[in-house]
N, CA, C and O of each residue as an XYZ file, in Angstrom:
612
protein
N     101.749    104.235     81.115
C     102.967    103.897     80.385
C     103.479    102.553     80.952
O     103.433    102.291     82.154
N     103.975    101.713     80.002
C     104.662    100.486     80.381
C     106.013    100.484     79.703
O     106.191    101.085     78.644
N     106.958     99.809     80.314
C     108.192     99.631     79.688
C     108.843     98.305     80.206
O     108.546     97.835     81.305
N     109.683     97.769     79.417
C     110.325     96.478     79.834
C     111.662     96.771     80.432
O     112.368     97.686     80.006
N     112.008     95.993     81.418
C     113.315     96.093     82.114
C     113.703     94.697     82.536
O     113.052     94.089     83.385
N     114.762     94.192     81.941
C     115.300     92.883     82.353
C     114.249     91.767     82.442
O     114.263     90.956     83.368
N     113.321     91.745     81.441
C     112.339     90.710     81.445
C     111.118     91.007     82.278
O     110.182     90.208     82.320
N     111.115     92.157     82.947
C     110.000     92.532     83.827
C     109.302     93.776     83.173
O     109.843     94.415     82.271
N     108.118     94.065     83.663
C     107.337     95.210     83.155
C     107.272     96.264     84.285
O     106.940     95.970     85.433
N     107.602     97.482     83.895
C     107.490     98.646     84.821
C     106.271     99.389     84.321
O     106.177     99.755     83.150
N     105.315     99.610     85.259
C     104.086    100.335     84.983
C     104.119    101.682     85.730
O     104.402    101.734     86.927
N     103.821    102.778     84.990
C     103.685    104.071     85.650
C     102.238    104.338     85.899
O     101.396    104.120     85.028
N     101.933    104.818     87.101
C     100.610    105.183     87.436
C     100.228    105.060     88.877
O     100.770    104.219     89.594
N      99.315    105.869     89.317
C      98.895    105.826     90.729
C      97.541    105.123     90.932
O      97.125    104.889     92.067
N      96.882    104.800     89.861
C      95.572    104.152     89.999
C      95.673    102.642     89.774
O      96.493    102.177     88.982
N      94.851    101.902     90.463
C      94.754    100.471     90.216
C      95.878     99.639     90.875
O      96.033     98.466     90.536
N      96.645    100.203     91.786
C      97.713     99.440     92.402
C      97.037     98.547     93.513
O      96.417     99.068     94.440
N      97.174     97.244     93.392
C      96.472     96.306     94.300
C      97.046     96.408     95.770
O      98.243     96.269     96.020
N      96.097     96.658     96.692
C      96.446     96.788     98.076
C      97.236     95.517     98.620
O      98.208     95.627     99.367
N      96.772     94.403     98.213
C      97.389     93.154     98.736
C      98.875     93.037     98.245
O      99.725     92.534     98.979
N      99.149     93.467     97.102
C     100.514     93.421     96.563
C     101.409     94.406     97.280
O     102.563     94.086     97.569
N     100.904     95.614     97.582
C     101.633     96.583     98.360
C     101.937     96.065     99.745
O     103.067     96.129    100.228
N     100.889     95.546    100.374
C     101.072     95.023    101.733
C     102.088     93.903    101.774
O     102.856     93.794    102.730
N     102.102     93.019    100.684
C     103.088     91.946    100.640
C     104.482     92.474    100.548
O     105.378     91.944    101.205
N     104.712     93.507     99.755
C     106.099     94.116     99.670
C     106.462     94.826    100.955
O     107.625     94.789    101.358
N     105.514     95.472    101.616
C     105.770     96.141    102.918
C     106.136     95.085    103.958
O     107.010     95.315    104.795
N     105.485     93.953    103.911
C     105.816     92.852    104.962
C     107.180     92.337    104.618
O     107.972     92.129    105.537
N     107.529     92.109    103.351
C     108.794     91.612    102.973
C     109.923     92.564    103.414
O     111.012     92.127    103.787
N     109.632     93.877    103.362
C     110.643     94.866    103.814
C     110.648     95.051    105.366
O     111.533     95.715    105.904
N     109.681     94.476    106.052
C     109.642     94.656    107.520
C     108.968     95.913    107.944
O     109.100     96.329    109.094
N     108.225     96.554    107.019
C     107.571     97.843    107.385
C     106.215     97.639    108.054
O     105.745     98.529    108.763
N     105.581     96.499    107.848
C     104.317     96.230    108.529
C     104.351     94.767    108.964
O     105.098     93.961    108.410
N     103.527     94.434    109.968
C     103.382     93.102    110.459
C     102.030     92.536    110.032
O     101.909     91.752    109.090
N     101.040     92.973    110.768
C      99.655     92.564    110.390
C      98.809     93.855    110.255
O      99.045     94.835    110.961
N      97.845     93.836    109.357
C      97.048     95.005    109.110
C      95.604     94.540    109.251
O      95.184     93.593    108.587
N      94.833     95.222    110.134
C      93.421     94.909    110.268
C      92.691     95.071    108.917
O      93.054     95.927    108.110
N      91.695     94.268    108.691
C      90.990     94.258    107.385
C      90.474     95.646    107.011
O      90.517     96.044    105.847
N      89.994     96.361    107.999
C      89.401     97.640    107.772
C      90.400     98.696    107.355
O      90.021     99.756    106.857
N      91.703     98.405    107.562
C      92.818     99.357    107.251
C      93.457     99.013    105.918
O      94.249     99.820    105.430
N      93.179     97.901    105.302
C      93.931     97.456    104.115
C      93.817     98.409    102.920
O      94.725     98.484    102.091
N      92.671     99.152    102.835
C      92.460    100.071    101.726
C      93.584    101.172    101.709
O      93.793    101.813    100.680
N      94.257    101.368    102.781
C      95.247    102.455    102.846
C      96.415    102.133    101.862
O      97.083    103.043    101.372
N      96.647    100.822    101.584
C      97.701    100.445    100.678
C      97.460    100.887     99.234
O      98.387    101.138     98.463
N      96.159    100.968     98.906
C      95.754    101.546     97.576
C      95.673    103.065     97.598
O      96.069    103.728     96.639
N      95.163    103.609     98.685
C      94.975    105.026     98.782
C      96.254    105.790     98.808
O      96.310    106.902     98.283
N      97.331    105.224     99.420
C      98.610    105.978     99.437
C      99.129    106.185     98.003
O      99.828    107.160     97.728
N      98.783    105.268     97.102
C      99.159    105.479     95.734
C      98.305    106.510     95.029
O      98.812    107.378     94.319
N      96.915    106.397     95.246
C      96.005    107.353     94.603
C      96.231    108.722     95.032
O      95.868    109.656     94.317
N      96.829    108.913     96.195
C      97.101    110.298     96.689
C      98.534    110.701     96.471
O      98.962    111.730     96.994
N      99.297    109.929     95.717
C     100.682    110.292     95.413
C     100.720    111.019     94.065
O      99.772    110.947     93.282
N     101.793    111.696     93.817
C     101.938    112.454     92.538
C     102.361    111.514     91.389
O     101.780    111.553     90.305
N     103.371    110.678     91.640
C     103.857    109.669     90.647
C     104.051    108.375     91.343
O     104.234    108.331     92.560
N     104.013    107.299     90.576
C     104.362    106.033     91.074
C     104.708    105.044     89.944
O     104.174    105.091     88.835
N     105.585    104.199     90.287
C     106.017    103.122     89.323
C     105.929    101.803     90.105
O     106.317    101.738     91.272
N     105.409    100.744     89.442
C     105.356     99.399     89.987
C     106.115     98.507     88.984
O     106.111     98.746     87.776
N     106.767     97.462     89.544
C     107.488     96.509     88.786
C     106.850     95.161     88.869
O     106.528     94.708     89.968
N     106.652     94.502     87.771
C     105.915     93.257     87.704
C     106.700     92.131     87.011
O     107.235     92.330     85.921
N     106.765     90.980     87.629
C     107.299     89.769     87.029
C     106.134     88.880     86.807
O     105.756     88.182     87.748
N     105.532     88.832     85.677
C     104.278     88.174     85.422
C     103.179     88.879     86.168
O     102.978     90.082     85.997
N     102.462     88.142     86.998
C     101.352     88.693     87.755
C     101.778     89.122     89.188
O     100.917     89.498     89.983
N     103.022     89.074     89.512
C     103.537     89.421     90.853
C     104.179     90.782     90.803
O     105.041     91.040     89.962
N     103.759     91.668     91.712
C     104.406     92.960     91.862
C     105.625     92.757     92.741
O     105.512     92.350     93.897
N     106.778     93.041     92.188
C     108.037     92.714     92.954
C     108.818     93.992     93.324
O     109.880     93.935     93.944
N     108.249     95.152     92.920
C     108.954     96.376     93.354
C     107.989     97.547     93.150
O     107.013     97.448     92.406
N     108.279     98.616     93.806
C     107.432     99.821     93.691
C     108.110    101.062     94.271
O     108.996    100.990     95.122
N     107.664    102.148     93.786
C     108.120    103.444     94.385
C     106.925    104.443     94.212
O     106.181    104.396     93.232
N     106.797    105.309     95.182
C     105.819    106.357     95.070
C     106.416    107.707     95.474
O     107.294    107.788     96.332
N     105.923    108.737     94.843
C     106.513    110.071     94.984
C     105.413    111.118     95.327
O     104.305    111.076     94.792
N     105.756    112.027     96.212
C     104.912    113.165     96.464
C     105.740    114.449     96.070
O     106.883    114.652     96.479
N     105.064    115.270     95.258
C     105.821    116.403     94.691
C     104.827    117.551     94.376
O     103.625    117.346     94.209
N     105.410    118.769     94.308
C     104.690    119.926     93.824
C     104.743    119.992     92.290
O     104.084    120.834     91.680
N     105.531    119.100     91.670
C     105.704    118.986     90.246
C     106.437    120.160     89.601
O     106.445    120.277     88.375
N     107.035    121.006     90.380
C     107.745    122.170     89.870
C     109.103    122.322     90.476
O     110.064    122.527     89.735
N     109.259    122.232     91.840
C     110.522    122.481     92.444
C     111.069    121.294     93.264
O     112.279    121.073     93.316
N     110.196    120.567     93.877
C     110.645    119.544     94.822
C     109.853    118.273     94.744
O     108.681    118.294     94.369
N     110.479    117.146     95.095
C     109.785    115.867     95.136
C     110.442    115.009     96.237
O     111.631    115.129     96.532
N     109.609    114.144     96.823
C     110.018    113.204     97.865
C     109.723    111.823     97.478
O     108.581    111.511     97.140
N     110.710    110.955     97.508
C     110.518    109.513     97.367
C     110.081    109.008     98.731
O     110.844    109.027     99.697
N     108.802    108.545     98.787
C     108.232    108.107    100.044
C     108.493    106.635    100.314
O     108.947    106.249    101.391
N     108.208    105.864     99.352
C     108.352    104.325     99.533
C     109.019    103.758     98.282
O     108.474    103.818     97.180
N     110.177    103.224     98.481
C     110.892    102.493     97.460
C     111.187    101.126     98.027
O     111.896    101.019     99.028
N     110.657    100.062     97.410
C     110.893     98.717     97.927
C     110.988     97.727     96.772
O     110.219     97.791     95.813
N     111.931     96.826     96.885
C     112.059     95.754     95.934
C     112.026     94.456     96.766
O     112.686     94.370     97.802
N     111.270     93.464     96.318
C     111.232     92.187     96.931
C     112.603     91.593     97.193
O     113.495     91.704     96.352
N     112.781     90.981     98.315
C     114.104     90.445     98.704
C     114.660     89.565     97.609
O     115.854     89.626     97.316
N     113.832     88.757     97.006
C     114.314     87.814     95.950
C     114.784     88.456     94.664
O     115.381     87.806     93.807
N     114.501     89.773     94.541
C     114.878     90.482     93.298
C     115.871     91.611     93.486
O     116.166     92.338     92.537
N     116.397     91.774     94.709
C     117.376     92.792     94.943
C     118.650     92.481     94.308
O     118.978     91.317     94.081
N     119.414     93.535     94.001
C     120.698     93.367     93.390
C     120.630     93.274     91.850
O     121.637     92.959     91.217
N     119.506     93.532     91.264
C     119.373     93.387     89.827
C     119.178     94.747     89.138
O     118.869     94.780     87.947
N     119.351     95.882     89.865
C     119.261     97.184     89.321
C     117.843     97.710     89.271
O     117.611     98.770     88.692
N     116.889     97.011     89.855
C     115.531     97.508     89.838
C     115.310     98.754     90.620
O     114.611     99.656     90.159
N     115.900     98.840     91.827
C     115.729    100.063     92.664
C     116.371    101.212     91.970
O     115.787    102.295     91.913
N     117.511    101.035     91.453
C     118.220    102.125     90.721
C     117.388    102.590     89.532
O     117.285    103.791     89.284
N     116.811    101.684     88.819
C     115.998    102.028     87.674
C     114.737    102.881     88.100
O     114.339    103.822     87.414
N     114.140    102.487     89.272
C     113.020    103.211     89.750
C     113.389    104.597     90.113
O     112.637    105.527     89.821
N     114.506    104.786     90.734
C     115.022    106.152     91.096
C     115.246    106.954     89.833
O     114.857    108.120     89.770
N     115.874    106.351     88.807
C     116.058    107.057     87.541
C     114.752    107.502     86.943
O     114.651    108.617     86.432
N     113.749    106.650     86.995
C     112.417    107.000     86.409
C     111.814    108.181     87.172
O     111.254    109.113     86.595
N     111.956    108.096     88.485
C     111.401    109.157     89.383
C     112.120    110.525     88.996
O     111.440    111.495     88.663
N     113.390    110.578     89.043
C     114.130    111.774     88.797
C     113.863    112.339     87.431
O     113.911    113.554     87.236
N     113.569    111.435     86.438
C     113.239    111.844     85.106
C     111.904    112.605     85.034
O     111.663    113.326     84.066
N     111.056    112.459     86.020
C     109.790    113.210     86.067
C     110.015    114.668     86.396
O     109.216    115.513     85.992
N     111.069    114.992     87.110
C     111.404    116.341     87.568
C     112.919    116.481     87.567
O     113.518    116.601     88.635
N     113.558    116.470     86.397
C     115.028    116.334     86.361
C     115.779    117.536     86.911
O     116.919    117.407     87.355
N     115.149    118.701     86.885
C     115.819    119.898     87.434
C     115.321    120.310     88.778
O     115.651    121.399     89.249
N     114.527    119.467     89.425
C     114.024    119.772     90.749
C     114.866    119.221     91.855
O     115.841    118.513     91.602
N     114.517    119.526     93.057
C     115.258    119.032     94.222
C     114.510    117.785     94.665
O     113.295    117.818     94.858
N     115.233    116.694     94.824
C     114.741    115.408     95.201
C     115.199    115.034     96.613
O     116.345    115.283     96.987
N     114.287    114.432     97.397
C     114.624    113.939     98.710
C     114.123    112.491     98.832
O     113.134    112.110     98.205
N     114.787    111.739     99.605
C     114.391    110.345     99.832
C     114.016    110.178    101.270
O     114.818    110.471    102.157
N     112.849    109.725    101.521
C     112.363    109.393    102.891
C     112.840    108.012    103.185
O     112.250    107.035    102.724
N     113.913    107.906    103.956
C     114.564    106.587    104.137
C     115.338    106.556    105.420
O     115.454    107.559    106.123
N     115.879    105.369    105.725
C     116.667    105.207    106.895
C     118.197    105.244    106.497
O     118.545    105.073    105.329
N     119.066    105.468    107.487
C     120.484    105.562    107.213
C     121.039    104.297    106.512
O     122.016    104.376    105.766
N     120.420    103.162    106.755
C     120.917    101.937    106.083
C     120.871    102.024    104.581
O     121.594    101.318    103.878
N     119.981    102.930    104.078
C     119.839    103.044    102.624
C     120.675    104.179    102.012
O     120.676    104.352    100.793
N     121.378    104.944    102.838
C     122.194    106.075    102.348
C     123.172    105.616    101.266
O     123.288    106.332    100.271
N     123.872    104.516    101.362
C     124.827    104.100    100.273
C     124.103    103.877     98.949
O     124.608    104.262     97.895
N     122.927    103.261     98.994
C     122.140    103.087     97.798
C     121.860    104.381     97.147
O     122.130    104.539     95.956
N     121.308    105.357     97.897
C     120.930    106.619     97.305
C     122.151    107.386     96.832
O     122.076    108.083     95.820
N     123.257    107.283     97.521
C     124.499    107.943     97.094
C     124.948    107.382     95.700
O     125.435    108.102     94.828
N     124.750    106.072     95.569
C     125.131    105.447     94.282
C     124.160    105.878     93.189
O     124.499    105.758     92.012
N     122.972    106.372     93.520
C     121.992    106.864     92.597
C     122.185    108.398     92.318
O     121.417    109.004     91.570
N     123.216    108.983     92.937
C     123.501    110.354     92.646
C     122.984    111.343     93.704
O     123.136    112.555     93.553
N     122.371    110.813     94.778
C     121.917    111.654     95.867
C     123.055    112.059     96.705
O     124.063    111.357     96.782
N     122.918    113.196     97.348
C     123.945    113.682     98.263
C     123.479    113.300     99.710
O     122.323    113.495    100.086
N     124.412    112.766    100.464
C     124.120    112.458    101.879
C     124.862    113.504    102.654
O     126.092    113.512    102.698
N     124.107    114.391    103.268
C     124.664    115.570    103.988
C     125.266    115.051    105.340
O     124.979    113.951    105.814
N     126.090    115.908    105.891
C     126.616    115.729    107.216
C     125.483    115.910    108.177
O     125.037    117.036    108.401
N     124.989    114.803    108.770
C     123.779    114.916    109.590
C     124.010    115.667    110.925
O     123.061    115.988    111.641
N     125.254    115.929    111.229
C     125.492    116.715    112.434
C     125.232    118.188    112.193
O     125.109    118.957    113.147
N     125.143    118.603    110.907
C     124.882    119.998    110.554
C     123.562    120.131    109.774
O     122.964    121.207    109.773
N     123.103    119.073    109.122
C     121.885    119.062    108.353
C     121.053    117.912    108.686
O     121.564    116.907    109.181
N     119.759    117.998    108.438
C     118.911    116.885    108.703
C     117.489    117.208    108.387
O     117.169    118.342    108.032
N     116.612    116.215    108.509
C     115.209    116.416    108.266
C     114.527    116.317    109.490
O     114.785    115.395    110.263
N     113.616    117.240    109.768
C     112.826    117.147    110.997
C     111.615    116.245    110.716
O     111.038    116.296    109.630
N     111.239    115.431    111.690
C     110.189    114.434    111.470
C     109.111    114.534    112.571
O     109.412    114.846    113.723
N     107.905    114.272    112.202
C     106.844    114.026    113.173
C     106.179    112.779    112.754
O     105.593    112.756    111.672
N     106.219    111.733    113.519
C     105.666    110.417    113.209
C     104.335    110.235    113.920
O     104.285    109.796    115.069
N     103.265    110.575    113.226
C     101.955    110.499    113.785
C     101.538    109.089    114.202
O     100.776    108.918    115.154
N     102.041    108.081    113.483
C     101.640    106.682    113.801
C     102.317    106.297    115.145
O     101.737    105.481    115.861
N     103.474    106.813    115.529
C     104.072    106.487    116.791
C     103.239    107.124    117.942
O     102.951    106.493    118.959
N     102.874    108.406    117.719
C     102.063    109.073    118.711
C     100.710    108.364    118.873
O     100.218    108.226    119.993
N     100.107    107.914    117.767
C      98.842    107.160    117.839
C      99.001    105.834    118.619
O      98.118    105.434    119.378
N     100.131    105.182    118.412
C     100.383    103.911    119.134
C     100.546    104.229    120.614
O      99.987    103.530    121.459
N     101.290    105.254    120.935
C     101.507    105.617    122.399
C     100.199    106.009    123.050
O     100.034    105.770    124.246
N      99.279    106.586    122.343
C      98.031    107.038    122.860
C      96.967    105.878    122.808
O      95.838    106.061    123.263
N      97.331    104.732    122.270
C      96.428    103.590    122.250
C      95.460    103.579    121.059
O      94.512    102.794    121.049
N      95.680    104.427    120.069
C      94.820    104.459    118.949
C      95.196    103.491    117.863
O      94.460    103.285    116.898
N      96.357    102.900    118.037
C      96.893    101.977    116.982
C      97.620    100.815    117.691
O      98.318    101.011    118.686
N      97.439     99.638    117.158
C      98.101     98.537    117.782
C      99.467     98.243    117.208
O     100.354     97.834    117.957
N      99.689     98.431    115.898
C     100.993     98.154    115.332
C     101.515     99.362    114.620
O     102.615     99.327    114.069
């Protein structure tokens, strides 16, 4: 599926997302620094193994993306939502969240994000719980791998 949004194209799908475009957005967001050549395929595989995904294109440049992992019945998690720095503030992120929630409108949605993004998600209708009473437990395997010397970055 394709749709137009403010002169850009939003593509739905988990197949054929170019690894170099994903890596570029991740670098712009500060999520990665350098990726060894042998690991670059992960940027395509994360999409292929996701339930839903949307990418935003301005011509031939991917300027935004979101991917979701879900059971497609009760719950869904927004794993990566990123919009290129040059395109922020244009409603692209909000549109991506709307498209995601539209896939499972009566399900429970969670956003895998940092506290800096809580105001954005609150504006999208998400509830930010009192973290002193509620929270999400996390296990970050990449940090453990780095500590054990299996990963450089």
